[in-house]
C-alpha positions in Angstrom: 60.1 31.6 134.7 60.3 35.4 134.1 57.3 37.6 134.8 57.4 40.9 132.9 55.1 42.6 135.4 57.8 41.8 138.1 60.5 43.7 136.2 61.9 40.6 134.4 62.6 38.8 137.7 61.2 35.6 139.1 59.4 36.1 142.4 61.8 33.6 144.0 64.7 36.0 143.3 63.0 38.6 145.5 63.6 38.8 149.3 60.7 37.2 151.2 57.9 39.7 151.4 56.0 39.3 154.7 52.4 40.0 155.6 53.7 42.1 158.5 55.7 44.3 156.1 52.7 44.8 153.8 50.4 45.6 156.8 52.8 48.3 158.1 53.2 49.8 154.6 49.4 49.8 153.9 48.8 51.5 157.3 51.4 54.1 156.6 50.4 54.7 152.9 46.7 53.8 152.5 45.0 54.4 149.2 43.4 57.8 149.1 42.1 60.5 146.8 44.0 63.7 146.2 43.4 66.2 149.0 42.4 69.8 148.6 45.5 72.0 148.5 47.8 69.0 147.6 50.0 69.6 144.6 49.9 67.3 141.6 53.5 66.5 142.3 52.7 65.4 145.9 49.8 63.4 144.8 51.9 61.6 142.1 54.6 60.9 144.6 52.1 59.4 147.1 50.5 57.4 144.3 53.8 55.9 143.5 54.2 54.6 147.1 50.8 53.0 146.9 51.6 51.5 143.6 54.8 50.0 145.0 52.8 48.4 147.8 50.5 46.8 145.3 53.5 45.5 143.4 54.9 44.0 146.6 51.6 42.4 147.3 51.7 40.8 143.8 55.2 39.5 144.5 54.1 38.1 147.9 51.1 36.3 146.3 53.4 34.7 143.7 55.9 33.7 146.4 53.1 32.0 148.5 51.7 30.2 145.4 55.1 28.7 144.7 55.7 27.3 148.2 
């Protein structure tokens, strides 16, 4: 089954996403508000990293549900 929110790929086609990986990424790139003095470009770049982590969490959840 294809899931459009996963870029047209089944979660089973993705490498195994571990809780340890997600934890490290979330510690390195926690959700945050734009800081004083931070450029809009920097804020957008950081937000993209946080969005990728959220995406990987979604893949992980679907992988766990299918086991």
